[in-house]
ZABA-680008 format. One record per residue (C-alpha): residue number from 1; residue in one letter; z, x, y. Coordinates in nm, 2 decimals, always signed. Example, Ala and Ser with C-alpha at 12.3 -4.5 7.8 and 13.67 -1.06 7.14 Angstrom:
(atom 1, "a", (+0.78, +1.23, -0.45));
(atom 2, "s", (+0.71, +1.37, -0.11));
This chain:
(atom 1, "m", (+14.00, -7.31, +13.34));
(atom 2, "i", (+13.96, -7.02, +13.59));
(atom 3, "a", (+14.23, -6.81, +13.39));
(atom 4, "s", (+14.05, -6.87, +13.06));
(atom 5, "a", (+13.72, -6.78, +13.20));
(atom 6, "e", (+13.82, -6.42, +13.34));
(atom 7, "p", (+13.88, -6.28, +12.99));
(atom 8, "e", (+13.55, -6.41, +12.87));
(atom 9, "a", (+13.38, -6.23, +13.16));
(atom 10, "a", (+13.57, -5.92, +13.09));
(atom 11, "d", (+13.47, -5.93, +12.74));
(atom 12, "c", (+13.11, -5.96, +12.84));
(atom 13, "r", (+13.14, -5.64, +13.05));
(atom 14, "q", (+13.29, -5.44, +12.76));
(atom 15, "p", (+13.04, -5.29, +12.51));
(atom 16, "s", (+13.09, -5.36, +12.15));
(atom 17, "v", (+13.22, -5.11, +11.90));
(atom 18, "r", (+12.88, -5.08, +11.74));
(atom 19, "s", (+12.72, -5.03, +12.07));
(atom 20, "r", (+12.96, -4.76, +12.17));
(atom 21, "a", (+12.89, -4.59, +11.84));
(atom 22, "r", (+12.50, -4.61, +11.89));
(atom 23, "h", (+12.56, -4.47, +12.24));
(atom 24, "d", (+12.76, -4.19, +12.11));
(atom 25, "d", (+12.49, -4.10, +11.85));
(atom 26, "m", (+12.22, -4.10, +12.12));
(atom 27, "t", (+12.42, -3.87, +12.35));
(atom 28, "r", (+12.52, -3.62, +12.07));
(atom 29, "p", (+12.30, -3.32, +12.02));
(atom 30, "a", (+12.05, -3.32, +11.76));
(atom 31, "l", (+11.94, -3.05, +11.50));
(atom 32, "d", (+11.58, -3.00, +11.41));
(atom 33, "v", (+11.54, -2.98, +11.03));
(atom 34, "g", (+11.19, -2.99, +10.91));
(atom 35, "r", (+11.02, -3.30, +11.04));
(atom 36, "r", (+11.34, -3.49, +11.09));
(atom 37, "r", (+11.61, -3.47, +11.36));
(atom 38, "v", (+11.95, -3.48, +11.22));
(atom 39, "v", (+12.23, -3.58, +11.47));
(atom 40, "a", (+12.50, -3.32, +11.49));
(atom 41, "p", (+12.84, -3.43, +11.39));
(atom 42, "r", (+13.11, -3.53, +11.64));
(atom 43, "n", (+13.38, -3.31, +11.73));
(atom 44, "s", (+13.63, -3.53, +11.53));
(atom 45, "d", (+13.39, -3.51, +11.23));
(atom 46, "r", (+13.39, -3.13, +11.26));
(atom 47, "r", (+13.76, -3.12, +11.27));
(atom 48, "g", (+13.77, -3.35, +10.97));
(atom 49, "d", (+13.52, -3.13, +10.79));
(atom 50, "a", (+13.72, -2.81, +10.88));
(atom 51, "a", (+14.03, -2.96, +10.72));
(atom 52, "d", (+13.82, -3.06, +10.41));
(atom 53, "f", (+13.68, -2.73, +10.37));
(atom 54, "r", (+14.02, -2.57, +10.40));
(atom 55, "a", (+14.16, -2.81, +10.14));
(atom 56, "y", (+13.88, -2.75, +9.89));
(atom 57, "a", (+13.87, -2.38, +9.94));
(atom 58, "d", (+14.25, -2.35, +9.89));
(atom 59, "r", (+14.33, -2.62, +9.64));
(atom 60, "r", (+13.99, -2.75, +9.51));
(atom 61, "d", (+14.08, -3.09, +9.64));
(atom 62, "a", (+13.84, -3.34, +9.46));
(atom 63, "q", (+13.85, -3.60, +9.74));
(atom 64, "a", (+13.78, -3.34, +10.00));
(atom 65, "r", (+13.48, -3.23, +9.80));
(atom 66, "e", (+13.35, -3.58, +9.77));
(atom 67, "r", (+13.38, -3.63, +10.15));
(atom 68, "l", (+13.20, -3.31, +10.22));
(atom 69, "i", (+12.92, -3.39, +9.99));
(atom 70, "r", (+12.87, -3.73, +10.13));
(atom 71, "a", (+12.88, -3.61, +10.49));
(atom 72, "h", (+12.61, -3.34, +10.42));
(atom 73, "l", (+12.38, -3.54, +10.21));
(atom 74, "p", (+12.16, -3.64, +10.51));
(atom 75, "l", (+12.10, -3.27, +10.57));
(atom 76, "a", (+12.01, -3.22, +10.20));
(atom 77, "n", (+11.76, -3.52, +10.22));
(atom 78, "a", (+11.60, -3.37, +10.53));
(atom 79, "i", (+11.55, -3.04, +10.36));
(atom 80, "a", (+11.40, -3.22, +10.06));
(atom 81, "r", (+11.15, -3.40, +10.30));
(atom 82, "r", (+11.05, -3.06, +10.44));
(atom 83, "f", (+10.91, -2.96, +10.08));
(atom 84, "d", (+10.74, -3.31, +10.01));
(atom 85, "r", (+10.37, -3.22, +9.94));
(atom 86, "g", (+10.25, -3.58, +9.92));
(atom 87, "g", (+10.34, -3.70, +9.57));
(atom 88, "r", (+10.29, -3.38, +9.36));
(atom 89, "v", (+10.67, -3.40, +9.30));
(atom 90, "p", (+10.86, -3.72, +9.36));
(atom 91, "l", (+11.07, -3.71, +9.67));
(atom 92, "e", (+11.36, -3.84, +9.47));
(atom 93, "d", (+11.35, -3.54, +9.25));
(atom 94, "l", (+11.34, -3.30, +9.54));
(atom 95, "q", (+11.64, -3.49, +9.69));
(atom 96, "q", (+11.83, -3.44, +9.37));
(atom 97, "v", (+11.75, -3.06, +9.36));
(atom 98, "a", (+11.86, -3.02, +9.73));
(atom 99, "a", (+12.18, -3.21, +9.66));
(atom 100, "l", (+12.24, -2.98, +9.36));
(atom 101, "g", (+12.19, -2.69, +9.61));
(atom 102, "l", (+12.44, -2.84, +9.85));
(atom 103, "i", (+12.70, -2.85, +9.57));
(atom 104, "k", (+12.64, -2.50, +9.48));
(atom 105, "a", (+12.66, -2.40, +9.85));
(atom 106, "l", (+13.00, -2.59, +9.88));
(atom 107, "e", (+13.12, -2.41, +9.57));
(atom 108, "r", (+13.07, -2.06, +9.73));
(atom 109, "f", (+13.14, -2.15, +10.09));
(atom 110, "d", (+13.44, -1.96, +10.23));
(atom 111, "p", (+13.56, -2.11, +10.57));
(atom 112, "d", (+13.74, -1.77, +10.65));
(atom 113, "h", (+13.40, -1.61, +10.72));
(atom 114, "g", (+13.38, -1.81, +11.04));
(atom 115, "f", (+13.02, -1.94, +11.04));
(atom 116, "a", (+12.90, -2.29, +11.01));
(atom 117, "f", (+12.86, -2.45, +10.67));
(atom 118, "s", (+12.50, -2.56, +10.75));
(atom 119, "s", (+12.38, -2.21, +10.82));
(atom 120, "f", (+12.50, -2.12, +10.47));
(atom 121, "a", (+12.39, -2.45, +10.30));
(atom 122, "v", (+12.04, -2.47, +10.43));
(atom 123, "p", (+11.91, -2.15, +10.28));
(atom 124, "t", (+12.09, -2.23, +9.95));
(atom 125, "m", (+11.92, -2.57, +9.92));
(atom 126, "e", (+11.58, -2.43, +10.03));
(atom 127, "g", (+11.62, -2.16, +9.76));
(atom 128, "e", (+11.72, -2.42, +9.50));
(atom 129, "i", (+11.39, -2.62, +9.57));
(atom 130, "r", (+11.16, -2.31, +9.56));
(atom 131, "r", (+11.32, -2.22, +9.23));
(atom 132, "y", (+11.25, -2.57, +9.10));
(atom 133, "f", (+10.89, -2.55, +9.21));
(atom 134, "r", (+10.86, -2.21, +9.04));
(atom 135, "d", (+11.03, -2.30, +8.71));
(atom 136, "f", (+10.98, -2.66, +8.65));
(atom 137, "t", (+10.65, -2.79, +8.81));
(atom 138, "w", (+10.40, -2.58, +8.63));
(atom 139, "s", (+10.24, -2.73, +8.32));
(atom 140, "v", (+10.16, -2.38, +8.20));
(atom 141, "r", (+10.38, -2.10, +8.30));
(atom 142, "p", (+10.17, -1.78, +8.41));
(atom 143, "p", (+10.35, -1.45, +8.46));
(atom 144, "r", (+10.60, -1.46, +8.75));
(atom 145, "e", (+10.40, -1.21, +8.95));
(atom 146, "l", (+10.08, -1.41, +8.92));
(atom 147, "q", (+10.28, -1.73, +9.00));
(atom 148, "e", (+10.44, -1.60, +9.31));
(atom 149, "r", (+10.10, -1.46, +9.42));
(atom 150, "a", (+9.94, -1.80, +9.37));
(atom 151, "v", (+10.21, -1.97, +9.58));
(atom 152, "r", (+10.16, -1.73, +9.86));
(atom 153, "i", (+9.79, -1.76, +9.86));
(atom 154, "e", (+9.83, -2.13, +9.88));
(atom 155, "r", (+10.06, -2.09, +10.18));
(atom 156, "e", (+9.83, -1.84, +10.36));
(atom 157, "r", (+9.51, -2.04, +10.29));
(atom 158, "e", (+9.67, -2.33, +10.48));
(atom 159, "r", (+9.74, -2.10, +10.78));
(atom 160, "l", (+9.40, -1.94, +10.77));
(atom 161, "a", (+9.23, -2.29, +10.76));
(atom 162, "t", (+9.42, -2.39, +11.06));
(atom 163, "q", (+9.33, -2.06, +11.25));
(atom 164, "l", (+8.96, -2.05, +11.15));
(atom 165, "g", (+8.88, -2.42, +11.14));
(atom 166, "r", (+8.74, -2.39, +10.79));
(atom 167, "s", (+8.84, -2.30, +10.44));
(atom 168, "p", (+8.89, -1.92, +10.42));
(atom 169, "t", (+8.69, -1.71, +10.17));
(atom 170, "a", (+8.85, -1.51, +9.89));
(atom 171, "r", (+8.79, -1.18, +10.06));
(atom 172, "e", (+8.95, -1.31, +10.38));
(atom 173, "l", (+9.26, -1.41, +10.17));
(atom 174, "a", (+9.26, -1.07, +9.99));
(atom 175, "a", (+9.26, -0.90, +10.34));
(atom 176, "r", (+9.54, -1.13, +10.47));
(atom 177, "i", (+9.77, -1.08, +10.17));
(atom 178, "g", (+9.68, -0.72, +10.11));
(atom 179, "c", (+9.55, -0.74, +9.75));
(atom 180, "t", (+9.23, -0.71, +9.57));
(atom 181, "l", (+8.96, -0.97, +9.54));
(atom 182, "d", (+9.03, -0.99, +9.16));
(atom 183, "d", (+9.39, -1.05, +9.23));
(atom 184, "v", (+9.29, -1.35, +9.45));
(atom 185, "v", (+9.06, -1.49, +9.19));
(atom 186, "d", (+9.32, -1.45, +8.92));
(atom 187, "a", (+9.58, -1.62, +9.13));
(atom 188, "l", (+9.36, -1.91, +9.22));
(atom 189, "e", (+9.27, -1.96, +8.85));
(atom 190, "a", (+9.64, -1.96, +8.77));
(atom 191, "a", (+9.72, -2.22, +9.04));
(atom 192, "q", (+9.52, -2.47, +8.83));
(atom 193, "a", (+9.79, -2.46, +8.57));
(atom 194, "r", (+10.02, -2.64, +8.79));
(atom 195, "g", (+9.90, -2.99, +8.71));
(atom 196, "s", (+9.81, -3.15, +8.39));
(atom 197, "d", (+9.66, -3.49, +8.30));
(atom 198, "s", (+9.71, -3.73, +8.02));
(atom 199, "l", (+9.44, -3.78, +7.76));
(atom 200, "d", (+9.51, -4.16, +7.76));
(atom 201, "r", (+9.44, -4.18, +8.14));
(atom 202, "p", (+9.19, -4.45, +8.21));
(atom 203, "v", (+8.86, -4.32, +8.35));
(atom 204, "a", (+8.69, -4.51, +8.64));
(atom 205, "s", (+8.35, -4.64, +8.54));
(atom 206, "d", (+8.10, -4.90, +8.63));
(atom 207, "d", (+8.16, -5.06, +8.29));
(atom 208, "a", (+8.45, -5.31, +8.23));
(atom 209, "d", (+8.60, -5.06, +7.99));
(atom 210, "g", (+8.55, -4.70, +8.10));
(atom 211, "g", (+8.76, -4.57, +7.82));
(atom 212, "s", (+9.02, -4.29, +7.86));
(atom 213, "l", (+8.98, -3.93, +7.94));
(atom 214, "g", (+9.02, -3.84, +7.57));
(atom 215, "d", (+8.71, -4.04, +7.49));
(atom 216, "r", (+8.51, -3.83, +7.71));
(atom 217, "l", (+8.60, -3.50, +7.54));
(atom 218, "g", (+8.38, -3.34, +7.29));
(atom 219, "v", (+8.45, -3.36, +6.92));
(atom 220, "e", (+8.43, -3.08, +6.66));
(atom 221, "d", (+8.08, -3.03, +6.53));
(atom 222, "s", (+8.04, -2.96, +6.17));
(atom 223, "g", (+7.71, -2.79, +6.22));
(atom 224, "f", (+7.90, -2.48, +6.37));
(atom 225, "a", (+8.08, -2.43, +6.06));
(atom 226, "a", (+7.76, -2.46, +5.85));
(atom 227, "a", (+7.58, -2.21, +6.08));
(atom 228, "e", (+7.87, -1.97, +6.05));
(atom 229, "a", (+7.88, -1.99, +5.66));
(atom 230, "t", (+7.50, -1.93, +5.66));
(atom 231, "v", (+7.54, -1.62, +5.87));
(atom 232, "t", (+7.82, -1.50, +5.63));
(atom 233, "v", (+7.62, -1.56, +5.32));
(atom 234, "d", (+7.31, -1.38, +5.46));
(atom 235, "g", (+7.52, -1.09, +5.54));
(atom 236, "l", (+7.67, -1.08, +5.19));
(atom 237, "l", (+7.32, -1.13, +5.02));
(atom 238, "a", (+7.20, -0.82, +5.21));
(atom 239, "t", (+7.44, -0.61, +5.01));
(atom 240, "l", (+7.26, -0.71, +4.68));
(atom 241, "s", (+6.93, -0.58, +4.53));
(atom 242, "e", (+6.61, -0.77, +4.58));
(atom 243, "r", (+6.62, -0.90, +4.23));
(atom 244, "e", (+6.98, -1.02, +4.24));
(atom 245, "a", (+6.95, -1.18, +4.59));
(atom 246, "l", (+6.64, -1.36, +4.48));
(atom 247, "a", (+6.82, -1.49, +4.16));
(atom 248, "v", (+7.11, -1.60, +4.37));
(atom 249, "r", (+6.89, -1.78, +4.61));
(atom 250, "l", (+6.68, -1.97, +4.34));
(atom 251, "r", (+6.99, -2.07, +4.16));
(atom 252, "f", (+7.22, -2.20, +4.44));
(atom 253, "h", (+6.97, -2.27, +4.73));
(atom 254, "e", (+6.68, -2.42, +4.54));
(atom 255, "d", (+6.91, -2.54, +4.24));
(atom 256, "l", (+6.67, -2.40, +3.97));
(atom 257, "t", (+6.79, -2.36, +3.61));
(atom 258, "q", (+6.82, -2.01, +3.46));
(atom 259, "a", (+6.51, -2.07, +3.25));
(atom 260, "e", (+6.32, -2.16, +3.57));
(atom 261, "i", (+6.45, -1.86, +3.75));
(atom 262, "g", (+6.35, -1.64, +3.46));
(atom 263, "a", (+6.00, -1.77, +3.47));
(atom 264, "r", (+5.97, -1.70, +3.85));
(atom 265, "i", (+6.11, -1.34, +3.84));
(atom 266, "g", (+5.97, -1.24, +3.48));
(atom 267, "c", (+6.27, -1.21, +3.26));
(atom 268, "s", (+6.46, -1.41, +2.99));
(atom 269, "q", (+6.72, -1.67, +3.05));
(atom 270, "m", (+6.98, -1.42, +2.90));
(atom 271, "q", (+6.89, -1.16, +3.16));
(atom 272, "v", (+6.91, -1.42, +3.45));
(atom 273, "s", (+7.26, -1.50, +3.33));
(atom 274, "r", (+7.36, -1.14, +3.35));
(atom 275, "i", (+7.20, -1.08, +3.68));
(atom 276, "l", (+7.39, -1.38, +3.83));
(atom 277, "r", (+7.70, -1.28, +3.69));
(atom 278, "a", (+7.69, -0.93, +3.83));
(atom 279, "a", (+7.56, -1.05, +4.16));
(atom 280, "l", (+7.85, -1.30, +4.20));
(atom 281, "t", (+8.11, -1.04, +4.10));
(atom 282, "q", (+7.96, -0.80, +4.36));
(atom 283, "l", (+7.96, -1.08, +4.63));
(atom 284, "a", (+8.33, -1.18, +4.56));
(atom 285, "g", (+8.42, -0.81, +4.60));
(atom 286, "h", (+8.24, -0.77, +4.93));
(atom 287, "a", (+8.38, -1.10, +5.07));
(atom 288, "g", (+8.74, -0.98, +4.98));
(atom 289, "g", (+8.69, -0.68, +5.19));
(atom 290, "e", (+8.55, -0.41, +4.97));
(atom 291, "a", (+8.31, -0.16, +5.13));
(atom 292, "a", (+7.94, -0.26, +5.04));
(atom 293, "p", (+7.75, +0.02, +4.90));
(atom 294, "p", (+7.44, +0.13, +5.10));
(atom 295, "r", (+7.11, -0.03, +5.01));
(atom 296, "p", (+6.78, +0.11, +5.07));
(atom 297, "v", (+6.54, -0.08, +5.30));
(atom 298, "r", (+6.36, -0.34, +5.10));
(atom 299, "r", (+6.09, -0.58, +5.15));
(atom 300, "q", (+6.10, -0.95, +5.07));
(atom 301, "l", (+5.99, -1.08, +4.73));
(atom 302, "a", (+5.74, -1.35, +4.72));
(atom 303, "l", (+5.87, -1.66, +4.56));
(atom 304, "d", (+5.54, -1.77, +4.42));
């Protein structure tokens, strides 16, 4: 019984394999990446990575490539979290973009240069995410110069707000960036093109059914087309003589017959027909772009 108890006591004094691994992780140095601390790899891991880097650089070993990508994915995820702006772009998308940057960095990395892979991969992943923000997160693509200025203004506005304790004015932003006030205004307006909204999005309302955003938008008013047509016709009638303009108005506006028009303007029905035919031909020519002949200033004929 005594002999059998001693091994149990010895086992109790020895830490488990999991405890030793946890202790090793706690005693290993950590790297600050954004808002997350990434534990630095063990010396054995570094030696294994160095062998995998050499194998992939020399022979493009697929298994070594797979191990390297898996080993550095936590670093890519930490870089993605640094650019997480609270839901504007899903974090999963940023992680995929960072992983793509990691793969590109691995493809171009040369272990013979003597520097650490992380010092080469981190700028590559950050550049890939910034390129993604620039090229794929804008609903409407403004010119690149305007786009980059809008991004810079947004970054400087956050810094100035922290320093001043309030939201900076457009003049303060212009002085900080070194551009004109109009440039700041244009960039702020362009920044609104980043996001878009669906017309089918439900609108919050006190009613049970508030409808969608599309229901709140205005509709085309036919009155605008009628007003535009009236202005066009008035301009064309101004090119006619007083008698021709009066005949056209009586025929097409008041819907009088040719005999009634003749009685109003003091001529026969045949003369009214000729007047209308000549007036319509002249209006068609002017509407088609022909220059209107100059007309003397005339006074309006009485209709009664």
